[in-house]
C-alpha positions as a Markdown table, in Angstrom:
| # | Residue | x | y | z |
|---|---|---|---|---|
| 1 | Met | 157.5 | -10.0 | -176.0 |
| 2 | Tyr | 158.8 | -12.3 | -178.8 |
| 3 | Trp | 158.7 | -11.6 | -182.5 |
| 4 | Phe | 158.0 | -15.3 | -183.0 |
| 5 | Lys | 155.8 | -17.9 | -181.4 |
| 6 | Lys | 157.7 | -20.4 | -179.3 |
| 7 | Glu | 155.3 | -23.1 | -180.3 |
| 8 | Gln | 156.3 | -22.7 | -183.9 |
| 9 | Phe | 159.6 | -24.5 | -183.2 |
| 10 | His | 159.8 | -28.3 | -183.1 |
| 11 | Thr | 162.5 | -30.8 | -182.6 |
| 12 | Tyr | 164.7 | -31.9 | -185.5 |
| 13 | Glu | 162.9 | -35.3 | -185.8 |
| 14 | Glu | 159.5 | -33.6 | -186.0 |
| 15 | Thr | 160.7 | -31.3 | -188.8 |
| 16 | Gln | 161.9 | -34.2 | -190.9 |
| 17 | Arg | 158.5 | -35.8 | -191.3 |
| 18 | Gly | 156.0 | -34.4 | -193.7 |
| 19 | Val | 155.2 | -33.8 | -197.4 |
| 20 | Phe | 156.8 | -31.5 | -199.9 |
| 21 | Gly | 156.0 | -30.7 | -203.5 |
| 22 | Leu | 158.2 | -29.2 | -206.2 |
| 23 | Phe | 157.2 | -26.4 | -208.5 |
| 24 | Asp | 158.9 | -24.9 | -211.5 |
| 25 | Thr | 158.3 | -21.1 | -211.4 |
| 26 | Pro | 158.2 | -18.4 | -208.7 |
| 27 | Arg | 154.6 | -17.6 | -209.6 |
| 28 | Glu | 153.6 | -21.2 | -208.9 |
| 29 | Ile | 155.2 | -21.2 | -205.5 |
| 30 | Leu | 153.5 | -17.9 | -204.7 |
| 31 | Glu | 150.1 | -19.2 | -205.6 |
| 32 | Ala | 150.8 | -22.5 | -203.7 |
| 33 | Ala | 151.8 | -20.6 | -200.6 |
| 34 | Glu | 148.7 | -18.4 | -200.7 |
| 35 | Lys | 146.4 | -21.4 | -201.1 |
| 36 | Thr | 148.2 | -23.4 | -198.4 |
| 37 | Lys | 147.7 | -20.5 | -196.0 |
| 38 | Gln | 144.0 | -20.4 | -196.9 |
| 39 | Lys | 143.7 | -24.1 | -196.1 |
| 40 | Asn | 145.0 | -23.2 | -192.5 |
| 41 | Tyr | 148.2 | -25.3 | -192.6 |
| 42 | Glu | 150.6 | -24.1 | -189.9 |
| 43 | Gly | 154.3 | -24.3 | -189.9 |
| 44 | Phe | 154.7 | -24.8 | -193.7 |
| 45 | Asp | 157.7 | -23.5 | -195.4 |
| 46 | Cys | 158.9 | -22.6 | -198.9 |
| 47 | Phe | 162.4 | -23.3 | -200.2 |
| 48 | Thr | 163.6 | -21.4 | -203.2 |
| 49 | Pro | 167.0 | -21.1 | -205.0 |
| 50 | Phe | 166.7 | -17.3 | -205.0 |
| 51 | Pro | 164.6 | -14.7 | -203.1 |
| 52 | Val | 161.0 | -14.6 | -204.4 |
| 53 | His | 159.5 | -11.2 | -203.7 |
| 54 | Gly | 156.1 | -11.4 | -201.9 |
| 55 | Leu | 156.6 | -14.9 | -200.6 |
| 56 | Asp | 156.6 | -13.8 | -197.0 |
| 57 | Asp | 153.2 | -12.1 | -197.5 |
| 58 | Ala | 151.8 | -15.1 | -199.3 |
| 59 | Met | 152.9 | -17.3 | -196.4 |
| 60 | Gly | 151.4 | -14.9 | -193.8 |
| 61 | Leu | 154.7 | -14.4 | -192.0 |
| 62 | Pro | 154.9 | -11.5 | -189.6 |
| 63 | Arg | 157.5 | -8.8 | -190.1 |
| 64 | Ser | 160.9 | -9.6 | -188.5 |
| 65 | Gly | 162.1 | -7.8 | -185.4 |
| 66 | Ile | 165.7 | -7.8 | -186.5 |
| 67 | Pro | 165.6 | -4.3 | -188.1 |
| 68 | Trp | 164.4 | -2.9 | -184.7 |
| 69 | Ile | 167.2 | -4.7 | -182.9 |
| 70 | Ser | 169.8 | -3.4 | -185.3 |
| 71 | Phe | 168.4 | 0.1 | -185.1 |
| 72 | Phe | 168.5 | 0.3 | -181.3 |
| 73 | Met | 171.9 | -1.3 | -181.1 |
| 74 | Gly | 173.1 | 1.2 | -183.8 |
| 75 | Leu | 171.9 | 4.0 | -181.6 |
| 76 | Phe | 173.7 | 2.4 | -178.7 |
| 77 | Gly | 176.9 | 2.2 | -180.8 |
| 78 | Cys | 176.5 | 5.8 | -181.9 |
| 79 | Thr | 176.1 | 6.9 | -178.2 |
| 80 | Met | 179.1 | 4.9 | -177.1 |
| 81 | Gly | 181.1 | 6.1 | -180.1 |
| 82 | Phe | 180.6 | 9.7 | -178.9 |
| 83 | Leu | 180.8 | 9.2 | -175.2 |
| 84 | Phe | 184.0 | 7.2 | -175.0 |
| 85 | Pro | 186.3 | 9.8 | -176.8 |
| 86 | Tyr | 184.5 | 12.7 | -175.1 |
| 87 | Leu | 184.9 | 11.3 | -171.6 |
| 88 | Val | 188.5 | 10.4 | -172.3 |
| 89 | His | 189.4 | 13.9 | -173.7 |
| 90 | Ala | 187.2 | 16.1 | -171.5 |
| 91 | His | 187.5 | 14.3 | -168.2 |
| 92 | Asp | 190.2 | 11.6 | -167.9 |
| 93 | Trp | 193.1 | 13.0 | -169.9 |
| 94 | Gln | 192.7 | 16.7 | -170.3 |
| 95 | Ile | 195.5 | 17.6 | -172.6 |
| 96 | Asn | 195.4 | 20.8 | -174.5 |
| 97 | Phe | 196.5 | 20.1 | -178.1 |
| 98 | Ser | 197.2 | 23.3 | -179.9 |
| 99 | Gly | 194.4 | 25.2 | -178.1 |
| 100 | Lys | 191.7 | 22.8 | -179.2 |
| 101 | Ala | 188.6 | 22.5 | -177.0 |
| 102 | Phe | 188.3 | 19.4 | -174.9 |
| 103 | Asn | 185.1 | 18.5 | -176.7 |
| 104 | Ala | 186.4 | 18.5 | -180.3 |
| 105 | Trp | 183.6 | 16.4 | -181.6 |
| 106 | Pro | 184.4 | 16.5 | -185.4 |
| 107 | Ala | 187.4 | 14.3 | -184.5 |
| 108 | Tyr | 185.0 | 11.7 | -183.1 |
| 109 | Val | 183.0 | 11.3 | -186.3 |
| 110 | Pro | 185.0 | 8.3 | -187.6 |
| 111 | Val | 184.7 | 6.5 | -184.3 |
| 112 | Ile | 181.0 | 7.3 | -184.0 |
| 113 | Phe | 180.4 | 5.9 | -187.6 |
| 114 | Glu | 182.4 | 2.8 | -187.1 |
| 115 | Met | 180.8 | 2.0 | -183.7 |
| 116 | Thr | 177.3 | 2.5 | -185.1 |
| 117 | Val | 177.9 | 0.2 | -188.1 |
| 118 | Phe | 179.7 | -2.4 | -186.0 |
| 119 | Met | 177.0 | -2.6 | -183.3 |
| 120 | Ala | 174.1 | -2.6 | -185.8 |
| 121 | Gly | 175.6 | -5.2 | -188.0 |
| 122 | Met | 176.8 | -7.6 | -185.3 |
| 123 | Ser | 173.6 | -7.4 | -183.3 |
| 124 | Gly | 171.6 | -8.0 | -186.5 |
| 125 | Ala | 173.6 | -11.1 | -187.3 |
| 126 | Phe | 173.5 | -12.5 | -183.7 |
| 127 | Ala | 169.7 | -11.8 | -183.5 |
| 128 | Leu | 169.2 | -13.6 | -186.8 |
| 129 | Phe | 171.1 | -16.7 | -185.6 |
| 130 | Tyr | 169.3 | -16.7 | -182.2 |
| 131 | Leu | 165.8 | -16.2 | -183.6 |
| 132 | Ile | 166.0 | -18.9 | -186.3 |
| 133 | Lys | 167.9 | -21.3 | -184.1 |
| 134 | Val | 170.6 | -22.3 | -186.6 |
| 135 | Lys | 171.4 | -26.0 | -186.7 |
| 136 | Gly | 174.1 | -27.4 | -188.9 |
| 137 | Asp | 172.6 | -30.9 | -189.3 |
| 138 | Arg | 169.7 | -29.9 | -191.6 |
| 139 | Lys | 169.9 | -31.2 | -195.2 |
| 140 | Pro | 168.1 | -29.8 | -198.2 |
| 141 | Leu | 164.9 | -31.6 | -199.1 |
| 142 | His | 165.7 | -32.2 | -202.7 |
| 143 | Pro | 168.8 | -31.5 | -204.7 |
| 144 | Asp | 166.9 | -29.5 | -207.4 |
| 145 | Val | 165.7 | -27.0 | -204.8 |
| 146 | Thr | 169.1 | -25.5 | -204.5 |
| 147 | Thr | 169.4 | -25.0 | -208.3 |
| 148 | His | 166.2 | -24.3 | -210.2 |
| 149 | Arg | 163.1 | -25.6 | -208.5 |
| 150 | Phe | 160.9 | -24.4 | -205.7 |
| 151 | Ala | 159.6 | -26.6 | -202.8 |
| 152 | Leu | 156.5 | -26.2 | -200.5 |
| 153 | Trp | 157.0 | -28.1 | -197.3 |
| 154 | Ile | 154.1 | -29.1 | -195.0 |
| 155 | Pro | 155.4 | -30.7 | -191.8 |
| 156 | Ala | 153.7 | -33.5 | -190.0 |
| 157 | Ser | 153.6 | -31.3 | -186.9 |
| 158 | Ser | 150.9 | -29.1 | -188.5 |
| 159 | Pro | 147.7 | -29.3 | -186.4 |
| 160 | Asn | 145.4 | -30.4 | -189.3 |
| 161 | Tyr | 147.9 | -32.6 | -191.0 |
| 162 | Lys | 146.5 | -35.7 | -192.7 |
| 163 | Glu | 148.9 | -37.2 | -195.2 |
| 164 | Asp | 146.4 | -38.1 | -197.9 |
| 165 | Glu | 144.8 | -34.7 | -197.7 |
| 166 | Val | 148.1 | -32.9 | -197.9 |
| 167 | Val | 149.2 | -35.0 | -200.9 |
| 168 | Asn | 145.9 | -34.2 | -202.7 |
| 169 | His | 146.3 | -30.5 | -201.8 |
| 170 | Leu | 149.7 | -30.4 | -203.4 |
| 171 | Lys | 148.4 | -32.3 | -206.5 |
| 172 | Ser | 145.6 | -29.7 | -206.8 |
| 173 | Leu | 148.2 | -26.9 | -206.7 |
| 174 | Gly | 150.1 | -28.4 | -209.6 |
| 175 | Ala | 153.2 | -29.8 | -207.8 |
| 176 | Lys | 155.4 | -31.7 | -210.3 |
| 177 | Asp | 157.0 | -34.0 | -207.8 |
| 178 | Ile | 155.5 | -34.9 | -204.4 |
| 179 | Thr | 157.5 | -36.7 | -201.8 |
| 180 | Val | 156.4 | -38.0 | -198.4 |
| 181 | Leu | 159.1 | -38.1 | -195.7 |
| 182 | Lys | 158.4 | -40.4 | -192.8 |
């Protein structure tokens, strides 16, 4: 089971063709995303200079599976953080230190904590990079998107993409600057 649809991903060349419109406020990009979702455009994306709360819901994106991956790998790290010192002290090297029990678990707490955090954090990062298929050759659509403007991108790979209709749709949403990339 995947947390994403494989058919959502396209080649680099396919993702570079389409239309994007620029908006000035977070409210405008939220409304534009909702209306674009209602028009049944697929694969569209929003680019913002800072996180806009509610944009995922407006775009109709499913919840990410990364928290589940991090949770289960954190449990795995917690288990390994306990089992490794326990098996070493209780079974492999049974040395009696000042009459302590072979299973002196309070001494394992720092190892358990560090292994839990390490496994959860690293697996979350690797899962993120794997699921979004990071490529270093992508460039921003417009220089203003990284500073103060918001962009709505509708790729040419969308099933019901017609360039004239997309441009008219973005104009009706109030986009300030509409650019067609071919």
